[in-house]
C-alpha distance (Angstrom), angle and dihedral (degrees) to the residues before:
residue distance angle dihedral
M1 . . .
N2 3.77 . .
Y3 3.74 116.1 .
I4 3.80 134.5 169.3
E5 3.71 112.8 -138.1
T6 3.79 122.8 -153.6
S7 3.86 131.0 166.9
T8 3.89 88.9 -83.9
G9 3.82 95.5 52.3
K10 3.71 139.5 -93.7
W11 3.78 131.6 -23.0
E12 3.77 132.5 -165.2
V13 3.75 122.2 -142.9
V14 3.92 119.8 -145.7
I15 3.83 118.1 -169.1
G16 3.82 131.5 179.4
L17 3.69 126.2 177.9
E18 3.81 135.2 -147.9
V19 3.82 106.8 -162.2
H20 3.70 120.7 -165.8
A21 3.78 110.1 -155.7
Q22 3.81 118.8 -173.5
I23 3.80 110.5 -129.9
I24 3.83 113.9 -120.8
S25 3.91 101.0 -120.5
T26 3.80 132.2 128.9
T27 3.82 91.3 -130.9
K28 3.84 135.7 41.3
L29 3.82 128.7 -94.5
F30 3.77 98.5 -99.6
S31 3.86 102.9 12.2
A32 3.71 142.8 48.1
A33 3.75 94.8 -117.0
S34 3.83 118.4 126.7
T35 3.77 122.0 -101.8
K36 3.70 95.0 -153.9
F37 3.89 113.7 144.5
G38 3.77 120.4 -127.9
D39 3.75 99.6 22.0
T40 3.87 120.9 144.2
P41 3.93 108.8 -72.1
N42 3.79 112.1 -85.9
E43 3.81 92.2 6.2
N44 3.87 94.8 119.0
V45 3.83 99.7 51.9
T46 3.77 128.7 121.6
F47 3.77 126.0 -168.5
L48 3.79 89.7 -95.8
D49 3.84 93.0 52.3
A50 3.67 88.5 51.6
A51 3.87 91.5 49.1
L52 3.80 96.0 -122.6
P53 3.91 112.5 173.2
G54 3.80 116.9 -96.3
T55 3.81 96.3 30.7
L56 3.87 121.2 123.4
P57 3.89 130.2 -164.3
T58 3.69 121.4 -115.6
I59 3.84 118.2 -163.8
N60 3.78 119.3 -113.3
S61 3.83 104.2 -132.0
F62 3.81 92.7 -161.3
C63 3.86 90.2 59.5
V64 3.86 88.5 51.2
D65 3.79 89.5 52.6
Q66 3.68 92.4 49.3
A67 3.79 91.1 51.5
I68 3.87 91.2 47.0
K69 3.91 87.7 51.6
T70 3.87 90.3 50.1
G71 3.77 91.7 48.9
L72 3.79 92.8 51.1
G73 3.81 91.9 45.0
L74 3.80 88.9 53.6
N75 3.88 92.4 50.8
G76 3.86 93.7 -109.4
T77 3.76 130.9 141.6
V78 3.85 120.1 -106.4
N79 3.72 110.9 -136.5
S80 3.79 114.8 -137.2
A81 3.74 91.0 -140.6
S82 3.78 128.0 29.7
F83 3.87 132.0 167.8
F84 3.79 137.5 -144.1
D85 3.78 123.4 -128.4
R86 3.85 137.5 -170.4
K87 3.84 117.2 -116.2
N88 3.74 104.6 -162.7
Y89 3.80 119.8 -148.6
F90 3.79 134.8 133.3
Y91 3.71 121.7 -121.0
A92 3.77 128.5 148.7
D93 3.80 91.9 -122.8
L94 3.84 94.2 50.4
P95 3.91 101.6 75.0
L96 3.81 95.7 -176.9
G97 3.82 93.1 56.5
Y98 3.80 88.3 -129.5
Q99 3.80 138.2 57.2
I100 3.81 123.9 -129.0
T101 3.77 105.7 -129.6
Q102 3.86 141.7 135.1
F103 3.71 116.3 -98.2
Y104 3.84 111.8 149.2
H105 3.80 101.4 28.6
P106 3.91 112.9 25.9
L107 3.76 124.9 -166.6
I108 3.86 93.6 -118.6
S109 3.75 130.3 35.2
G110 3.76 125.8 -162.0
G111 3.68 127.0 -18.9
Y112 3.83 133.3 147.0
V113 3.81 145.0 -135.8
E114 3.86 123.5 -144.2
I115 3.77 119.9 -136.4
N116 3.74 138.2 167.9
A117 3.78 104.7 -100.5
D118 3.70 127.3 -145.6
S119 3.84 88.0 -99.3
G120 3.82 88.4 62.4
E121 3.79 91.5 -114.0
T122 3.83 126.3 114.2
K123 3.76 112.0 -96.9
K124 3.66 131.8 -167.5
V125 3.79 116.9 -134.1
H126 3.72 106.6 -158.4
L127 3.75 123.6 -142.8
D128 3.76 123.5 -141.6
H129 3.76 96.4 -157.5
I130 3.80 146.7 -45.4
H131 3.86 120.0 -128.1
I132 3.63 134.8 177.0
E133 3.83 126.1 -126.8
Q134 3.76 142.5 154.8
D135 3.82 121.4 -95.3
A136 3.77 124.2 -122.1
G137 3.87 123.7 -121.6
K138 3.82 123.1 -104.0
S139 3.75 130.7 -98.1
I140 3.68 117.8 -147.7
H141 3.85 117.6 -154.4
D142 3.86 104.0 169.1
M143 3.80 102.7 66.1
S144 3.84 94.5 76.5
P145 3.80 135.9 20.5
V146 3.81 91.7 -135.6
K147 3.75 107.1 29.2
S148 3.72 141.9 53.5
F149 3.93 124.4 -143.9
I150 3.74 128.2 -146.2
D151 3.78 125.9 -143.7
L152 3.81 114.5 -169.6
N153 3.79 97.0 -176.1
R154 3.86 88.7 105.3
S155 3.83 92.9 42.1
G156 3.80 107.7 115.8
I157 3.74 99.1 10.1
G158 3.84 109.8 147.3
L159 3.84 116.5 -103.9
M160 3.71 133.9 -175.4
E161 3.81 113.5 -147.2
I162 3.76 108.8 -153.6
V163 3.79 109.9 -164.3
T164 3.80 121.6 -165.3
K165 3.72 130.8 -156.7
P166 3.81 115.4 -110.1
D167 3.84 90.1 -90.1
L168 3.73 103.0 125.7
R169 3.77 119.3 96.1
S170 3.78 105.9 -177.4
S171 3.77 146.2 24.5
T172 3.87 90.7 -105.1
E173 3.82 91.0 51.9
A174 3.84 91.4 49.1
A175 3.98 88.8 48.1
A176 3.86 89.0 49.1
F177 3.71 92.0 49.9
L178 3.76 94.8 49.8
R179 3.80 92.5 45.3
K180 3.82 92.4 50.6
L181 3.79 91.4 44.9
R182 3.76 91.6 51.2
S183 3.86 89.2 49.9
I184 3.75 92.1 52.4
L185 3.82 95.8 45.9
R186 3.93 88.1 52.1
Y187 3.84 91.8 48.6
L188 3.78 87.4 51.1
K189 3.80 90.1 45.2
T190 3.89 89.1 -138.0
C191 3.84 94.6 118.1
D192 3.79 127.3 20.4
G193 3.83 90.4 -145.1
N194 3.85 93.8 -140.7
M195 3.74 97.5 160.1
D196 3.74 92.6 179.3
E197 3.81 90.1 60.6
G198 3.86 91.4 46.3
S199 3.77 95.9 -111.8
L200 3.71 91.2 124.6
R201 3.85 120.8 34.1
A202 3.77 136.1 149.3
D203 3.83 135.8 -142.0
V204 3.86 105.1 -150.4
N205 3.83 122.3 -150.6
I206 3.76 115.1 -158.2
S207 3.73 137.1 178.3
V208 3.83 135.3 155.9
H209 3.80 131.3 -152.1
R210 3.80 142.4 165.4
P211 3.85 112.4 -86.7
G212 3.67 112.1 -93.6
T213 3.81 94.2 22.7
K214 3.81 129.5 100.1
Y215 3.72 119.5 -82.1
G216 3.86 116.2 -80.4
T217 3.75 129.6 -122.1
R218 3.83 110.5 -68.8
T219 3.72 130.9 -138.7
E220 3.83 126.1 -162.1
I221 3.79 125.8 -135.1
K222 3.87 107.2 -153.7
N223 3.80 128.9 -138.9
V224 3.85 103.4 -7.6
N225 3.78 103.0 -177.0
S226 3.88 104.1 -175.8
I227 3.82 131.7 52.8
K228 3.77 88.7 -136.7
F229 3.83 90.8 54.8
L230 3.73 90.9 45.1
T231 3.90 89.5 58.8
I232 3.83 93.0 47.6
A233 3.78 92.6 43.1
V234 3.84 95.4 50.8
N235 3.84 93.0 45.0
F236 3.79 91.2 52.0
E237 3.76 96.9 45.3
V238 3.96 91.1 48.1
E239 3.73 89.1 53.7
R240 3.75 92.7 45.4
Q241 3.73 93.2 52.2
I242 3.78 95.4 46.5
A243 3.74 89.9 50.5
I244 3.81 90.9 52.9
L245 3.72 93.5 48.7
E246 3.77 93.4 44.7
S247 3.74 90.4 52.8
G248 3.86 90.4 57.6
D249 3.86 94.9 -105.9
D250 3.91 126.8 119.4
V251 3.73 124.5 -116.0
K252 3.88 111.6 -117.1
Q253 3.77 119.7 -130.7
E254 3.74 100.9 -119.8
T255 3.82 144.6 138.2
R256 3.87 113.1 -109.5
L257 3.71 135.9 -170.6
F258 3.77 128.6 -136.4
D259 3.87 117.6 -126.4
S260 3.78 106.6 -155.3
S261 3.82 91.9 -166.2
T262 3.82 92.4 61.5
G263 3.76 101.8 25.2
K264 3.80 88.9 -127.7
T265 3.82 136.2 114.6
K266 3.75 121.3 -129.1
A267 3.79 133.5 -164.0
M268 3.74 116.4 -91.6
R269 3.77 106.2 170.7
S270 3.85 138.9 -35.5
K271 3.76 111.1 -76.5
E272 3.84 114.9 -95.7
N273 3.72 122.5 -137.5
S274 3.80 123.9 -139.9
H275 3.88 90.8 -97.6
D276 3.85 90.3 58.9
Y277 3.77 89.1 67.8
R278 3.85 94.7 53.7
Y279 3.81 94.4 -137.9
F280 3.74 117.1 -158.3
P281 3.83 132.9 160.0
E282 3.79 115.9 -77.1
P283 3.81 106.1 -108.2
D284 3.83 97.5 -161.7
L285 3.85 96.9 57.1
P286 3.84 126.7 62.4
P287 3.84 123.0 -138.3
L288 3.79 114.0 -70.6
Q289 3.84 104.7 -119.9
L290 3.70 121.8 -176.1
D291 3.74 131.7 -152.3
P292 3.82 109.5 -134.6
A293 3.82 89.7 -135.6
R294 3.86 87.5 62.1
V295 3.74 93.4 53.1
A296 3.88 90.0 46.4
A297 3.69 92.3 50.5
I298 3.84 89.7 51.4
Q299 3.81 90.1 48.3
K300 3.70 89.5 61.5
T301 3.87 91.2 59.1
I302 3.77 94.6 59.2
P303 3.86 105.7 117.3
E304 3.81 127.2 -147.7
L305 3.83 103.2 -67.5
P306 3.92 127.4 -143.4
D307 3.73 98.8 -89.5
A308 3.78 95.2 46.8
K309 3.82 91.1 46.1
M310 3.78 91.7 48.2
Q311 3.81 89.9 52.0
R312 3.83 92.0 49.2
L313 3.81 93.3 48.4
Q314 3.76 88.4 54.5
R315 3.77 94.5 45.2
D316 3.79 99.9 40.9
Y317 3.81 101.4 36.0
G318 3.73 104.6 27.2
L319 3.83 94.7 -119.4
S320 3.83 122.9 160.0
H321 3.79 117.4 -106.3
Y322 3.79 89.6 -109.3
D323 3.86 95.1 53.0
A324 3.76 92.8 42.9
S325 3.76 95.1 48.6
L326 3.79 91.9 48.6
L327 3.76 94.4 49.8
A328 3.75 92.5 45.1
S329 3.84 94.0 48.1
E330 3.75 91.4 85.9
K331 3.81 123.2 39.1
E332 3.90 91.9 -144.4
L333 3.78 89.9 51.1
A334 3.73 95.1 49.8
D335 3.89 90.8 44.5
Y336 3.84 90.0 54.3
Y337 3.84 91.1 49.4
E338 3.83 93.5 50.2
R339 3.83 91.4 44.3
A340 3.81 88.4 53.8
L341 3.83 88.8 51.9
H342 3.80 97.8 42.8
G343 3.73 109.4 133.2
F344 3.81 94.1 10.2
E345 3.87 97.1 66.4
S346 3.90 91.6 129.9
D347 3.78 93.1 56.6
K348 3.90 101.3 92.3
G349 3.77 91.7 174.3
L350 3.81 90.4 57.5
A351 3.81 89.5 43.5
K352 3.82 93.8 57.0
I353 3.90 91.7 44.7
L354 3.83 90.2 53.6
A355 3.71 93.3 46.6
N356 3.87 90.9 51.5
W357 3.78 93.4 47.9
I358 3.78 95.1 47.8
I359 3.77 94.4 47.3
G360 3.75 92.9 42.3
E361 3.76 121.2 27.0
L362 3.79 100.7 15.1
F363 3.88 90.6 48.9
A364 3.83 89.5 52.2
L365 3.84 90.2 51.4
L366 3.76 93.5 48.1
N367 3.88 92.0 49.8
R368 3.68 92.8 47.4
H369 3.80 91.4 53.6
D370 3.72 93.9 37.2
K371 3.77 95.0 -122.5
T372 3.81 137.5 136.4
I373 3.76 125.0 -124.6
E374 3.79 89.7 -100.4
Q375 3.83 88.2 58.5
S376 3.68 95.9 49.5
E377 3.80 115.1 139.0
I378 3.86 87.5 -145.8
S379 3.77 116.7 72.7
P380 3.83 121.3 -139.5
E381 3.72 88.8 -114.2
R382 3.82 94.6 53.0
L383 3.89 89.5 48.9
R384 3.80 88.3 52.2
E385 3.91 90.0 53.7
L386 3.74 88.5 51.9
A387 3.73 94.3 48.9
S388 3.72 90.3 48.6
L389 3.76 92.0 54.9
I390 3.86 88.1 52.1
E391 3.80 91.4 47.4
T392 3.77 95.1 50.4
N393 3.83 92.6 44.3
V394 3.75 96.0 -116.0
I395 3.85 88.4 129.4
S396 3.80 135.2 13.8
G397 3.71 125.8 -116.2
K398 3.78 90.7 -110.7
I399 3.88 94.0 54.5
A400 3.83 87.5 42.6
K401 3.83 90.0 66.8
D402 3.75 91.8 55.6
I403 3.77 90.3 47.0
L404 3.81 91.7 52.6
E405 3.87 90.5 54.4
I406 3.79 90.3 52.5
M407 3.78 92.7 46.9
W408 3.79 89.4 53.8
E409 3.73 93.1 53.0
T410 3.75 99.8 37.5
Q411 3.73 109.6 23.8
K412 3.78 90.6 -135.0
S413 3.77 120.4 146.3
P414 3.86 116.0 -98.4
L415 3.85 92.4 -120.1
Q416 3.79 91.3 53.5
I417 3.84 89.4 51.4
V418 3.75 90.9 48.4
E419 3.76 93.4 51.8
E420 3.80 93.6 44.1
N421 3.86 91.3 55.3
D422 3.76 100.9 33.1
W423 3.70 91.5 -120.9
R424 3.70 100.4 150.0
Q425 3.86 111.6 139.6
I426 3.80 119.3 -104.6
T427 3.79 107.7 -124.1
S428 3.81 100.1 161.0
D429 3.76 110.0 115.1
D430 3.80 92.1 -150.9
E431 3.81 94.5 53.9
I432 3.76 94.9 45.4
R433 3.96 88.6 45.4
K434 3.92 87.4 53.7
H435 3.79 92.8 52.3
I436 3.78 92.6 45.8
R437 3.78 92.3 52.5
E438 3.75 90.1 51.1
V439 3.83 89.6 53.7
L440 3.82 94.1 48.8
A441 3.80 90.1 49.2
D442 3.81 91.7 50.7
Y443 3.82 89.0 52.9
V444 3.71 107.8 37.1
D445 3.89 93.3 146.5
K446 3.86 91.2 56.9
V447 3.87 90.7 47.2
V448 3.79 86.5 57.9
E449 3.70 92.0 48.4
Y450 3.86 90.0 49.6
K451 3.77 92.3 52.0
G452 3.77 88.4 47.7
G453 3.74 89.1 61.7
K454 3.81 107.0 -85.2
Y455 3.79 92.5 126.6
K456 3.79 94.1 164.2
L457 3.73 87.7 80.7
F458 3.73 90.4 74.2
G459 3.88 87.8 87.1
F460 3.76 89.7 52.1
F461 3.82 91.1 54.7
I462 3.87 88.8 48.2
G463 3.73 90.6 53.7
Q464 3.77 94.8 46.8
A465 3.82 91.3 48.9
M466 3.78 90.8 49.6
K467 3.79 88.8 53.5
K468 3.67 89.4 52.4
T469 3.75 91.8 54.0
Q470 3.81 93.9 40.0
G471 3.84 87.2 -117.9
K472 3.71 92.5 -60.7
A473 3.81 99.4 114.1
N474 3.79 117.8 107.6
P475 3.80 102.2 -106.4
Q476 3.79 98.3 -141.0
T477 3.94 92.5 46.9
L478 3.77 88.8 48.3
N479 3.78 92.2 48.5
D480 3.87 93.2 49.2
I481 3.72 96.8 45.7
L482 3.81 93.8 45.2
K483 3.71 90.8 52.7
E484 3.81 91.1 48.2
L485 3.82 91.4 52.5
L486 3.76 95.8 44.9
D487 3.67 95.1 47.5
A488 3.81 93.9 47.9
């Protein structure tokens, strides 16, 4: 069990998340307005989205199917009947004065997501439910010192609210959950997970208590839109609550905001309870009743998800748990890897080289150029050609790094680059032995030091021999012959 220890004793942290995931759909939940991000403010607004009198909502069946798919992918139970409710509150960016949501009877019940817990073991984070609802608009406060502006483009976009049980016990577990959930949603193609665009954001409920006592008073941090910020916000809030309790005061039940510039949370308003929203059944929408055949058909569309893919990469290609989990964490990354291996799936040596080069050198190139794997200037097939040249000892790993850079800039094949630069690896024992003898003759004094016990000089000789061969000597052969000659 995770505990935080202070001078006064142990504290246990309890965390639950309410994750708002924007449904991938070209139109909104109850209107035909576009969901395109970045359009001119108030361009994608129908009479319904603007709450003009006489307009009525019509359910978007594709959004419902997307939510069903999500529920099945997260191991939940799809309820044959669910209902919509009105959640009443009054914000300037909510023209209706209420939100159409599901409170009493949600679309999905239960479910779970598996994460690696702080203990190192696999942990199930259980879900309470998943419901669908419409998003509010956006208030903009930084365009004028005296006015606020309203953009209703987001108003009415379909959301899935994914509510966990209070199963999380640290900021790292909360971050692991959100990271895993985002990965699953992207595999399912039901939410794009673009947190910087607000299509995935989390409300974080946190409390602390002494082990063995009842849960403490919880606070809620609203709309955290970054996994990094989630970690910082939770850590600050935990420390804040412990300090309050240790001083003899009580934690207030309230909603707080995270300020990324200071790394702190600040009070926003006192925390509402469900009765504050005056929920009642939505009179303009009938019950949502599902045909079991429809759910069964959606079940068949569920793809291989991250955990299953990770296990298959380990089993089929002999990858380590770390490499397989990293490659499986993003669908586009896993697709790139498997495209690179297509037709060579039985070659486990090639599979491991490819994994190492994607995770190492290719990631570094992508980060340097601020590109995603889908935007890579090096195709999966070209990377396989490079890995094959390494595997068959045509080139050394050192030379391969230079070749990869040139491939990125020129889109030339690795073999063409090798031939143009005469970079084929030297594998001849006699030629490598000749170069090593020249190095040892140039540094007789250091040979004497080595034989006298200064064995760290071995790396120096390797470096000099590599210079002699312009980095083209086979490293293992070079190592073996150098050792033989030095020990003679």
